[in-house]
N, C-alpha and C positions, 0 to 999 in steps of 0.2 A: 159276542164280543169277548167273553171270557177266554174262549179258545184263541182268539187273535192276540190278546195280551200275553198269553202263555207262550205262543209261538214267537212273538216279538222279543219277549224276555229271554228266551232260549238263544235267539240270534245275537242279542247283545252280549250274552255271556260268552258265546263262541267267538265273537269278534274281539272281545277283550282278551281272551286267551291268545288269539292270533297276534294281537298287538304286542303282548308281552314277549312273544317269540321274536317278532320282527325288531322290536326295540333292543332285545338282547343281542341279536345278530348285528344290529347297527353299532352297538358299543364295541363288540368284539372286532368288527371290521375297522372301526376307527382306530383301535389300538394296533391292529396289524398294519394298517395303512401308515401310521406314524413310523413304525419300524422300517417298513418297505421303502418309504420316501426317504428316510434318513440314509438307508443303504444305497439307494440310487444316487442321491446327491453326493454322498461321500466318494463314489467312484467316478462321477462325471469329470471331476478335475483331472484325475490320472488319465482317464480315457481320452480326454481332449488334448492333454499334453503329449501323449503318444502319437495321436493323429497329427498334431501340429508339427512334431519333430519329423514325422515321415514326409509331410509336404515340404518342409524346409530342406531336408536332405535330397529329396527328389528334384527339387528345383535347381539345386546346386551341382547335381551330377546325374548323368545318365546311369540308371541302375537296372540291374537284371536279377530277377529272383523267380523261382518256380511259382510262387504264389501271386506273381504279377503278370504271368503269361496269359496273353489273350489269344484265343484260338477259335476256329469255327464252332458254333454252338450246336451240339448234337444232343446233349442231355443236360438238364437243369435240375438242381436240388433246391428245394425250398424249405427252410426251417420256419415252421409255423407255431407261434406261441399263443396258447389260450389257457383256459382254466379247466379243472376237472368237473367243477360244479356250476350250476346255473345261479339264478337269483342275484345276478350282478348287472342288471340293466342291459344295455346294448353292447356290453364288452365283447362277448363271444360272437354275436351276430355281426358286429363290425369286422371282426377278424375273418369270419366266413365270407362276408361280402368282399373284402379286400382280396381274399384268396380267389374267389370266383372272378373278380374283375382282372386280376393278374393272369389267370388262366386264359380268359377271353382275349386279353391284349396280346398274349403270346401266340394264340391261335390265329388272331387277325393279322399280326405282324408277319407271320410266316405263311399265311394263306397264299398259295400259288407262287411262293418265292423259294428258291433253293437256298439252303443254308451253306452250300458250298459254291455259290455263284462266283464269289470273288477269288476262288481257287482254280476251278476247272470247269465251271458252268454246267456241272452235272446236276440233274434234278435230285432232290432229296425230300424226305418228309419233315414236318415240323419237329422241333426238339421234343424228346420225352421229358416228362416232369415227374420227379419223385418227391415225396414229402417226408421230412422228419417232424413229427408232431410232439410238441410239449403240451400235455393236457388232453383229456379225452375229447373235448369239444372240437379241437383242431383235427383230430383223427376222423371224427364223425363228419365234419364239414368237407374234408378231402374225399372221403368215400362217396359222399352224395354227388360229387361232380366227377367221380370216376378216376381219381388220382390215387395211385398206389402209396401206401404208408410203409416206408422201409424200416422205420423205427418209431416207437411210441414211448415217451417218457411221462408216465402218469403218477410217479412217486417222487417227483421233484419237490424238494423242500420249498416252503413258502418264501423263505429268504435264503436261497442257495449260496453256498460259499463258492469261491473261485475254483477250488479243487473239485467240487461236485459238477461243475460245468465242463471240466476238461475232457471227459469222455465224449461229449457231444462235439466239442471243437476238434478232437482227434478224428472222429468219424468224418467230419466235413473235410478236414485237411487231407486225410488219406484218400477220400473219394476224388478230390480235385487233383492231387498229385499223381494218382494212378490214371488220370484222364477218363475216369468213369463219368465224371461230371465236368462240364466246361464252364458253367456259371453256377454260383450259389447266391441265393437271396434269402433274406429274413423278413417275415411278416410279423410285426409286433405292434404293441400299443405304447406310444410315447406319452409319458406323464407330463402334463403341462401344469395342471392345478387340480385341486380336489373336485372341481366342477367341469374340468375340460381335459380330455385325452384324445389324441389323434392316432389313428391306425395307419401305419406306414409299411410300404414294401421297399426294401433297400438292398442293393447288391453289396455283398461282402467278399465275394471272390469272382474273378481275380481282384486283389486289393487295388482299389482305385484311389488316386490322389483326389479326384473330384468328390467321391463319397466321403473321404476323410475330411475334406474341407467343409462339406455340408454338415458333418457332425460337429465340427468346430463352430460353425456359424450358429447352429441351433443350441449349442451348449449353454448359452447365457439365458435362454428362454425358460427360466426355472419357475417353480410354482410359488403361488401365494406371496409374490414379491420377495422371495428369498434370494438374495444375491450370492451367487457362488463365484468366487474369484477364479478366473481361468487364465493362468499365465500363458503368455505367448512367446514362442521361440522365433517367430518370423523376423526376417531381416537381421539375424544374428549370425555371426561366424563362430564355428566350433573348431576346437582342436580335439580330434577323435583318435584314440589309441585302442588297439594297435593300428587299425586302419578303418577307413570309412566303410568298406564292404562288410567287415566283421560286425560293426554296429548295425548296419542295415539288416544283416542276417538275423540279428536278434530282434530288432524293432518290428520287422514286418509280421512275423508270427504273433507278436504281442498285440499288434493292431487287430488282427483277426480275433484273437481270444477276447480282447476287451470289447469288441463290437458284439460278439455273441453274449458275453456276460452282462454287458450294459443293457442289451435288448431284453434279456430275461428279467433283470431288476426293474426296468422301466415298466414291463408288462405286469409284474407282481404288484407294483405300486398302483398301477392303473386298475387292476382287478379289484383290489381291496377298496380303492376309492369308489369305483362304480358300485360295488356291493353296498358300501356304507350309504351312498346316495339313494340307491334303490330301496334299501330297507327303511331309510328315513321317510321316503315318499310313501312307502307301504304303511308305516306307522301313522303318518299324518292322515292318509286316506282312511285308515281304520278309525282314527279319532273322529273324523268328520262323519263317517257312517254311524258310529255310536251315537253321536249327537243327534243325527237325523232319526235314528230308530228310537232314541229316548223320547224325543218330541212325539213321534208317532205312538209310542207306548202310552205316554201321558194322555194324548188325545183319546186313544182307545179306552183307557181306563176311565177317563171322565165321561165318555159316552156310555160306558157300561153302568157307571154309577147313576147317571142321569136317567137311563132306562129303568133301572131298578127302582129309583124314587118314583118315577112315573107309574110303574106297575103297582107300587104300594099305595100310592095316592088313589089310583084307579080302583084298586081292590077295596080300599076303605070307603070310597064313594059308593061302590056297589052294595056294600053291607048296610049303609045308611039308607 
């Protein structure tokens, strides 16, 4: 029994040390989450206003812009946003599952179907898919299903600035304008609340009025009952100078930039939130385990004491 109590005591000490670590990680993640959520919410209004302006201008006039061009889909680029580290619950696994389901949906959609059917009815293979990975976990998930990673950003700041995201946006834009890619998607985690995040796959190129409207519709679904006022430009007439086309030439690239930037901010907020919840669950589980082991330790110690008393009494009786 003495050996058992020593082993149990060692386990209790080890779990207490682990609980200290998980508790510290929980507090750090909570602080990071507050900053990340604030950054995401601060940019939602601007992102929504830009999208709203695009839908308004597009409805009022037929527009043409290289970033709006729809063409036969031969190659697809997917910006996949994850974290570099684990210990954040289902955050990375949800991104990996979404990427896998996206790949399977593309494979199924083009299975036995020519991507040039509507042009000349010539057979063709399904589109190629390349990955831009933000975070090591996204790169690992891509390689597991055999998708090439053309670029990996693993040193992205936890709360990146608009300028830090510009090289990624430029790579995406250049790839689309050069017709290397015919569609661009982003897989990211949308922050809903501290307890709820949703992993989404969304088309960002060619810039779509429908996608812009979806972002507008979801902009008010903010976290923890925080109301973010989202002004709307719909049903308003504008006087645009020097001309409407000049405004569109400026607005459309900004829509793409804000979609990429907002996706990264939303994912950052979701990552820290998931890690905070995961570490809280780990701390709570450690506390429960410590309670159980303490009870087991007390029982073992009591049994050892009882046995010793019995042996002493038995020995005394034998002497008499």
